[in-house]
PDB file as gemmi writes it, atoms N, CA and C in Angstrom:
CRYST1    1.000    1.000    1.000  90.00  90.00  90.00 P 1                      
ATOM      1  N   MET A   1     267.247 160.167 129.313  1.00  0.00           N  
ATOM      2  CA  MET A   1     267.925 159.860 128.064  1.00  0.00           C  
ATOM      3  C   MET A   1     266.875 159.465 127.043  1.00  0.00           C  
ATOM      4  N   GLN A   2     266.951 160.075 125.892  1.00  0.00           N  
ATOM      5  CA  GLN A   2     266.016 159.746 124.819  1.00  0.00           C  
ATOM      6  C   GLN A   2     266.515 158.529 124.058  1.00  0.00           C  
ATOM      7  N   LYS A   3     265.597 157.788 123.475  1.00  0.00           N  
ATOM      8  CA  LYS A   3     265.952 156.606 122.694  1.00  0.00           C  
ATOM      9  C   LYS A   3     265.407 156.743 121.288  1.00  0.00           C  
ATOM     10  N   ALA A   4     266.106 156.130 120.333  1.00  0.00           N  
ATOM     11  CA  ALA A   4     265.665 156.122 118.938  1.00  0.00           C  
ATOM     12  C   ALA A   4     265.618 154.674 118.474  1.00  0.00           C  
ATOM     13  N   SER A   5     264.852 154.414 117.436  1.00  0.00           N  
ATOM     14  CA  SER A   5     264.734 153.067 116.877  1.00  0.00           C  
ATOM     15  C   SER A   5     265.598 152.942 115.632  1.00  0.00           C  
ATOM     16  N   ILE A   6     266.248 151.788 115.491  1.00  0.00           N  
ATOM     17  CA  ILE A   6     267.034 151.481 114.299  1.00  0.00           C  
ATOM     18  C   ILE A   6     266.283 150.401 113.536  1.00  0.00           C  
ATOM     19  N   PHE A   7     266.163 150.584 112.228  1.00  0.00           N  
ATOM     20  CA  PHE A   7     265.475 149.582 111.421  1.00  0.00           C  
ATOM     21  C   PHE A   7     266.129 149.484 110.053  1.00  0.00           C  
ATOM     22  N   LYS A   8     265.821 148.409 109.337  1.00  0.00           N  
ATOM     23  CA  LYS A   8     266.346 148.191 107.987  1.00  0.00           C  
ATOM     24  C   LYS A   8     265.405 148.812 106.970  1.00  0.00           C  
ATOM     25  N   ASN A   9     265.978 149.498 105.992  1.00  0.00           N  
ATOM     26  CA  ASN A   9     265.235 150.074 104.883  1.00  0.00           C  
ATOM     27  C   ASN A   9     265.954 149.604 103.623  1.00  0.00           C  
ATOM     28  N   ASN A  10     265.419 148.557 102.999  1.00  0.00           N  
ATOM     29  CA  ASN A  10     266.127 147.838 101.926  1.00  0.00           C  
ATOM     30  C   ASN A  10     267.425 147.299 102.505  1.00  0.00           C  
ATOM     31  N   ARG A  11     268.574 147.706 101.980  1.00  0.00           N  
ATOM     32  CA  ARG A  11     269.850 147.209 102.516  1.00  0.00           C  
ATOM     33  C   ARG A  11     270.543 148.233 103.412  1.00  0.00           C  
ATOM     34  N   ASN A  12     269.866 149.311 103.730  1.00  0.00           N  
ATOM     35  CA  ASN A  12     270.428 150.359 104.581  1.00  0.00           C  
ATOM     36  C   ASN A  12     269.808 150.316 105.963  1.00  0.00           C  
ATOM     37  N   GLN A  13     270.525 150.875 106.922  1.00  0.00           N  
ATOM     38  CA  GLN A  13     269.950 151.076 108.244  1.00  0.00           C  
ATOM     39  C   GLN A  13     269.395 152.493 108.293  1.00  0.00           C  
ATOM     40  N   ALA A  14     268.329 152.672 109.027  1.00  0.00           N  
ATOM     41  CA  ALA A  14     267.737 153.990 109.224  1.00  0.00           C  
ATOM     42  C   ALA A  14     267.461 154.168 110.713  1.00  0.00           C  
ATOM     43  N   ILE A  15     267.418 155.406 111.134  1.00  0.00           N  
ATOM     44  CA  ILE A  15     267.151 155.719 112.536  1.00  0.00           C  
ATOM     45  C   ILE A  15     265.892 156.564 112.602  1.00  0.00           C  
ATOM     46  N   ARG A  16     264.972 156.165 113.445  1.00  0.00           N  
ATOM     47  CA  ARG A  16     263.745 156.942 113.667  1.00  0.00           C  
ATOM     48  C   ARG A  16     263.937 157.710 114.970  1.00  0.00           C  
ATOM     49  N   LEU A  17     264.121 159.031 114.838  1.00  0.00           N  
ATOM     50  CA  LEU A  17     264.332 159.879 116.010  1.00  0.00           C  
ATOM     51  C   LEU A  17     262.997 160.269 116.625  1.00  0.00           C  
ATOM     52  N   PRO A  18     262.933 160.352 117.953  1.00  0.00           N  
ATOM     53  CA  PRO A  18     261.704 160.853 118.563  1.00  0.00           C  
ATOM     54  C   PRO A  18     261.534 162.335 118.209  1.00  0.00           C  
ATOM     55  N   GLN A  19     260.319 162.812 118.213  1.00  0.00           N  
ATOM     56  CA  GLN A  19     260.031 164.202 117.836  1.00  0.00           C  
ATOM     57  C   GLN A  19     260.864 165.186 118.656  1.00  0.00           C  
ATOM     58  N   SER A  20     261.070 164.892 119.931  1.00  0.00           N  
ATOM     59  CA  SER A  20     261.822 165.804 120.799  1.00  0.00           C  
ATOM     60  C   SER A  20     263.303 165.879 120.434  1.00  0.00           C  
ATOM     61  N   ALA A  21     263.805 164.922 119.642  1.00  0.00           N  
ATOM     62  CA  ALA A  21     265.210 164.915 119.225  1.00  0.00           C  
ATOM     63  C   ALA A  21     265.362 165.184 117.730  1.00  0.00           C  
ATOM     64  N   ALA A  22     264.270 165.537 117.068  1.00  0.00           N  
ATOM     65  CA  ALA A  22     264.299 165.733 115.614  1.00  0.00           C  
ATOM     66  C   ALA A  22     265.170 166.926 115.230  1.00  0.00           C  
ATOM     67  N   PHE A  23     265.817 166.811 114.067  1.00  0.00           N  
ATOM     68  CA  PHE A  23     266.562 167.932 113.518  1.00  0.00           C  
ATOM     69  C   PHE A  23     265.564 168.968 113.010  1.00  0.00           C  
ATOM     70  N   PRO A  24     265.967 170.243 112.936  1.00  0.00           N  
ATOM     71  CA  PRO A  24     265.090 171.254 112.341  1.00  0.00           C  
ATOM     72  C   PRO A  24     264.766 170.893 110.891  1.00  0.00           C  
ATOM     73  N   GLU A  25     263.631 171.339 110.406  1.00  0.00           N  
ATOM     74  CA  GLU A  25     263.152 170.994 109.064  1.00  0.00           C  
ATOM     75  C   GLU A  25     264.140 171.337 107.955  1.00  0.00           C  
ATOM     76  N   HIS A  26     264.920 172.410 108.117  1.00  0.00           N  
ATOM     77  CA  HIS A  26     265.822 172.834 107.041  1.00  0.00           C  
ATOM     78  C   HIS A  26     267.049 171.930 106.893  1.00  0.00           C  
ATOM     79  N   ILE A  27     267.319 171.075 107.861  1.00  0.00           N  
ATOM     80  CA  ILE A  27     268.475 170.178 107.780  1.00  0.00           C  
ATOM     81  C   ILE A  27     268.061 168.922 107.027  1.00  0.00           C  
ATOM     82  N   LYS A  28     268.706 168.710 105.885  1.00  0.00           N  
ATOM     83  CA  LYS A  28     268.353 167.587 105.012  1.00  0.00           C  
ATOM     84  C   LYS A  28     269.405 166.483 105.018  1.00  0.00           C  
ATOM     85  N   GLN A  29     270.653 166.798 105.416  1.00  0.00           N  
ATOM     86  CA  GLN A  29     271.711 165.795 105.460  1.00  0.00           C  
ATOM     87  C   GLN A  29     272.559 166.001 106.707  1.00  0.00           C  
ATOM     88  N   VAL A  30     273.131 164.896 107.192  1.00  0.00           N  
ATOM     89  CA  VAL A  30     274.010 164.950 108.352  1.00  0.00           C  
ATOM     90  C   VAL A  30     275.301 164.206 108.048  1.00  0.00           C  
ATOM     91  N   GLU A  31     276.360 164.589 108.764  1.00  0.00           N  
ATOM     92  CA  GLU A  31     277.609 163.839 108.730  1.00  0.00           C  
ATOM     93  C   GLU A  31     277.525 162.795 109.833  1.00  0.00           C  
ATOM     94  N   VAL A  32     278.142 161.656 109.614  1.00  0.00           N  
ATOM     95  CA  VAL A  32     278.155 160.596 110.614  1.00  0.00           C  
ATOM     96  C   VAL A  32     279.594 160.388 111.053  1.00  0.00           C  
ATOM     97  N   VAL A  33     279.855 160.583 112.345  1.00  0.00           N  
ATOM     98  CA  VAL A  33     281.170 160.336 112.924  1.00  0.00           C  
ATOM     99  C   VAL A  33     281.075 159.010 113.659  1.00  0.00           C  
ATOM    100  N   CYS A  34     281.948 158.061 113.305  1.00  0.00           N  
ATOM    101  CA  CYS A  34     281.945 156.732 113.919  1.00  0.00           C  
ATOM    102  C   CYS A  34     283.125 156.607 114.871  1.00  0.00           C  
ATOM    103  N   ILE A  35     282.835 156.284 116.122  1.00  0.00           N  
ATOM    104  CA  ILE A  35     283.860 156.030 117.129  1.00  0.00           C  
ATOM    105  C   ILE A  35     283.467 154.726 117.809  1.00  0.00           C  
ATOM    106  N   GLY A  36     284.102 153.624 117.409  1.00  0.00           N  
ATOM    107  CA  GLY A  36     283.704 152.312 117.916  1.00  0.00           C  
ATOM    108  C   GLY A  36     282.259 152.038 117.539  1.00  0.00           C  
ATOM    109  N   ASN A  37     281.429 151.681 118.524  1.00  0.00           N  
ATOM    110  CA  ASN A  37     280.004 151.443 118.277  1.00  0.00           C  
ATOM    111  C   ASN A  37     279.165 152.715 118.395  1.00  0.00           C  
ATOM    112  N   THR A  38     279.800 153.838 118.675  1.00  0.00           N  
ATOM    113  CA  THR A  38     279.096 155.110 118.836  1.00  0.00           C  
ATOM    114  C   THR A  38     278.974 155.824 117.498  1.00  0.00           C  
ATOM    115  N   ARG A  39     277.829 156.451 117.252  1.00  0.00           N  
ATOM    116  CA  ARG A  39     277.591 157.243 116.048  1.00  0.00           C  
ATOM    117  C   ARG A  39     277.131 158.625 116.478  1.00  0.00           C  
ATOM    118  N   ILE A  40     277.768 159.649 115.918  1.00  0.00           N  
ATOM    119  CA  ILE A  40     277.395 161.028 116.205  1.00  0.00           C  
ATOM    120  C   ILE A  40     276.900 161.652 114.912  1.00  0.00           C  
ATOM    121  N   LEU A  41     275.678 162.159 114.911  1.00  0.00           N  
ATOM    122  CA  LEU A  41     275.081 162.788 113.736  1.00  0.00           C  
ATOM    123  C   LEU A  41     275.164 164.304 113.896  1.00  0.00           C  
ATOM    124  N   THR A  42     275.747 164.965 112.897  1.00  0.00           N  
ATOM    125  CA  THR A  42     275.913 166.414 112.922  1.00  0.00           C  
ATOM    126  C   THR A  42     275.467 166.993 111.591  1.00  0.00           C  
ATOM    127  N   PRO A  43     274.695 168.080 111.587  1.00  0.00           N  
ATOM    128  CA  PRO A  43     274.329 168.690 110.308  1.00  0.00           C  
ATOM    129  C   PRO A  43     275.577 168.984 109.476  1.00  0.00           C  
ATOM    130  N   ILE A  44     275.515 168.705 108.186  1.00  0.00           N  
ATOM    131  CA  ILE A  44     276.670 168.904 107.308  1.00  0.00           C  
ATOM    132  C   ILE A  44     277.142 170.347 107.403  1.00  0.00           C  
ATOM    133  N   GLY A  45     278.455 170.497 107.564  1.00  0.00           N  
ATOM    134  CA  GLY A  45     279.066 171.813 107.628  1.00  0.00           C  
ATOM    135  C   GLY A  45     279.005 172.488 108.977  1.00  0.00           C  
ATOM    136  N   GLU A  46     278.430 171.844 109.984  1.00  0.00           N  
ATOM    137  CA  GLU A  46     278.291 172.471 111.299  1.00  0.00           C  
ATOM    138  C   GLU A  46     279.096 171.770 112.389  1.00  0.00           C  
ATOM    139  N   ARG A  47     279.894 170.781 112.016  1.00  0.00           N  
ATOM    140  CA  ARG A  47     280.613 170.020 113.037  1.00  0.00           C  
ATOM    141  C   ARG A  47     281.519 170.919 113.872  1.00  0.00           C  
ATOM    142  N   TRP A  48     282.310 171.761 113.231  1.00  0.00           N  
ATOM    143  CA  TRP A  48     283.252 172.597 113.976  1.00  0.00           C  
ATOM    144  C   TRP A  48     282.534 173.704 114.733  1.00  0.00           C  
ATOM    145  N   GLN A  49     281.416 174.177 114.221  1.00  0.00           N  
ATOM    146  CA  GLN A  49     280.646 175.185 114.950  1.00  0.00           C  
ATOM    147  C   GLN A  49     280.153 174.607 116.272  1.00  0.00           C  
ATOM    148  N   THR A  50     279.747 173.345 116.235  1.00  0.00           N  
ATOM    149  CA  THR A  50     279.272 172.683 117.452  1.00  0.00           C  
ATOM    150  C   THR A  50     280.406 172.551 118.460  1.00  0.00           C  
ATOM    151  N   TRP A  51     281.569 172.110 118.005  1.00  0.00           N  
ATOM    152  CA  TRP A  51     282.708 171.951 118.911  1.00  0.00           C  
ATOM    153  C   TRP A  51     283.153 173.296 119.470  1.00  0.00           C  
ATOM    154  N   ALA A  52     283.083 174.357 118.669  1.00  0.00           N  
ATOM    155  CA  ALA A  52     283.485 175.682 119.135  1.00  0.00           C  
ATOM    156  C   ALA A  52     282.597 176.157 120.277  1.00  0.00           C  
ATOM    157  N   LYS A  53     281.348 175.737 120.300  1.00  0.00           N  
ATOM    158  CA  LYS A  53     280.413 176.137 121.351  1.00  0.00           C  
ATOM    159  C   LYS A  53     280.588 175.311 122.623  1.00  0.00           C  
ATOM    160  N   MET A  54     281.230 174.177 122.533  1.00  0.00           N  
ATOM    161  CA  MET A  54     281.331 173.260 123.669  1.00  0.00           C  
ATOM    162  C   MET A  54     281.971 173.863 124.919  1.00  0.00           C  
ATOM    163  N   PRO A  55     283.115 174.563 124.840  1.00  0.00           N  
ATOM    164  CA  PRO A  55     283.737 175.039 126.080  1.00  0.00           C  
ATOM    165  C   PRO A  55     282.803 175.871 126.948  1.00  0.00           C  
ATOM    166  N   SER A  56     281.938 176.658 126.349  1.00  0.00           N  
ATOM    167  CA  SER A  56     281.020 177.474 127.140  1.00  0.00           C  
ATOM    168  C   SER A  56     279.985 176.606 127.859  1.00  0.00           C  
ATOM    169  N   GLN A  57     279.815 175.374 127.413  1.00  0.00           N  
ATOM    170  CA  GLN A  57     278.846 174.485 128.037  1.00  0.00           C  
ATOM    171  C   GLN A  57     279.474 173.656 129.158  1.00  0.00           C  
ATOM    172  N   LEU A  58     280.801 173.663 129.256  1.00  0.00           N  
ATOM    173  CA  LEU A  58     281.477 172.903 130.297  1.00  0.00           C  
ATOM    174  C   LEU A  58     281.523 173.718 131.579  1.00  0.00           C  
ATOM    175  N   THR A  59     281.398 173.047 132.701  1.00  0.00           N  
ATOM    176  CA  THR A  59     281.477 173.734 133.986  1.00  0.00           C  
ATOM    177  C   THR A  59     282.928 173.872 134.406  1.00  0.00           C  
ATOM    178  N   ASP A  60     283.201 174.795 135.322  1.00  0.00           N  
ATOM    179  CA  ASP A  60     284.571 175.044 135.769  1.00  0.00           C  
ATOM    180  C   ASP A  60     285.191 173.831 136.449  1.00  0.00           C  
ATOM    181  N   ASP A  61     284.380 172.962 137.043  1.00  0.00           N  
ATOM    182  CA  ASP A  61     284.904 171.796 137.742  1.00  0.00           C  
ATOM    183  C   ASP A  61     284.947 170.551 136.857  1.00  0.00           C  
ATOM    184  N   CYS A  62     284.847 170.742 135.558  1.00  0.00           N  
ATOM    185  CA  CYS A  62     284.780 169.625 134.616  1.00  0.00           C  
ATOM    186  C   CYS A  62     285.937 168.643 134.789  1.00  0.00           C  
ATOM    187  N   PHE A  63     287.154 169.140 134.968  1.00  0.00           N  
ATOM    188  CA  PHE A  63     288.316 168.261 135.055  1.00  0.00           C  
ATOM    189  C   PHE A  63     288.918 168.217 136.461  1.00  0.00           C  
ATOM    190  N   MET A  64     288.168 168.606 137.458  1.00  0.00           N  
ATOM    191  CA  MET A  64     288.692 168.620 138.824  1.00  0.00           C  
ATOM    192  C   MET A  64     289.100 167.225 139.291  1.00  0.00           C  
ATOM    193  N   GLU A  65     288.390 166.209 138.885  1.00  0.00           N  
ATOM    194  CA  GLU A  65     288.662 164.844 139.325  1.00  0.00           C  
ATOM    195  C   GLU A  65     289.663 164.129 138.427  1.00  0.00           C  
ATOM    196  N   ARG A  66     290.198 164.818 137.444  1.00  0.00           N  
ATOM    197  CA  ARG A  66     291.095 164.194 136.478  1.00  0.00           C  
ATOM    198  C   ARG A  66     292.414 163.813 137.142  1.00  0.00           C  
ATOM    199  N   GLU A  67     292.816 162.552 136.971  1.00  0.00           N  
ATOM    200  CA  GLU A  67     294.066 162.077 137.553  1.00  0.00           C  
ATOM    201  C   GLU A  67     295.236 162.511 136.689  1.00  0.00           C  
ATOM    202  N   GLN A  68     296.248 163.088 137.313  1.00  0.00           N  
ATOM    203  CA  GLN A  68     297.445 163.537 136.616  1.00  0.00           C  
ATOM    204  C   GLN A  68     298.646 162.777 137.170  1.00  0.00           C  
ATOM    205  N   PRO A  69     299.602 162.426 136.304  1.00  0.00           N  
ATOM    206  CA  PRO A  69     300.807 161.767 136.813  1.00  0.00           C  
ATOM    207  C   PRO A  69     301.644 162.760 137.616  1.00  0.00           C  
ATOM    208  N   VAL A  70     302.508 162.221 138.472  1.00  0.00           N  
ATOM    209  CA  VAL A  70     303.408 163.058 139.258  1.00  0.00           C  
ATOM    210  C   VAL A  70     304.358 163.760 138.295  1.00  0.00           C  
ATOM    211  N   GLU A  71     304.639 165.029 138.567  1.00  0.00           N  
ATOM    212  CA  GLU A  71     305.524 165.789 137.694  1.00  0.00           C  
ATOM    213  C   GLU A  71     306.914 165.155 137.689  1.00  0.00           C  
ATOM    214  N   GLN A  72     307.480 164.997 136.502  1.00  0.00           N  
ATOM    215  CA  GLN A  72     308.778 164.347 136.352  1.00  0.00           C  
ATOM    216  C   GLN A  72     309.887 165.385 136.234  1.00  0.00           C  
ATOM    217  N   GLU A  73     311.024 165.092 136.881  1.00  0.00           N  
ATOM    218  CA  GLU A  73     312.195 165.948 136.694  1.00  0.00           C  
ATOM    219  C   GLU A  73     312.993 165.371 135.542  1.00  0.00           C  
ATOM    220  N   ARG A  74     313.381 166.236 134.615  1.00  0.00           N  
ATOM    221  CA  ARG A  74     314.125 165.789 133.440  1.00  0.00           C  
ATOM    222  C   ARG A  74     315.390 166.615 133.275  1.00  0.00           C  
ATOM    223  N   GLU A  75     316.355 165.993 132.605  1.00  0.00           N  
ATOM    224  CA  GLU A  75     317.590 166.711 132.311  1.00  0.00           C  
ATOM    225  C   GLU A  75     317.326 167.820 131.313  1.00  0.00           C  
ATOM    226  N   GLY A  76     318.049 168.911 131.443  1.00  0.00           N  
ATOM    227  CA  GLY A  76     317.942 169.987 130.467  1.00  0.00           C  
ATOM    228  C   GLY A  76     318.706 169.619 129.201  1.00  0.00           C  
ATOM    229  N   PHE A  77     318.504 170.389 128.160  1.00  0.00           N  
ATOM    230  CA  PHE A  77     319.198 170.126 126.893  1.00  0.00           C  
ATOM    231  C   PHE A  77     320.609 170.623 126.916  1.00  0.00           C  
TER     232      PHE A  77                                                      
END                                                                             
């Protein structure tokens, strides 16, 4: 797992990424997605392209261990 440093720059926070995790030179801005204490940085305009590529990166056994509730019988309409 790679680590990055967080530091103060005037009144803003900045992140110093290691060279191995650096964005390509042509990327000048990123979107920040906040989920609790987690931050996800994505090049502007590429968020959905990244998500579209995700299924091909998942293995077939990705959800094999997923717990499912017992199937419920329900009245028809």
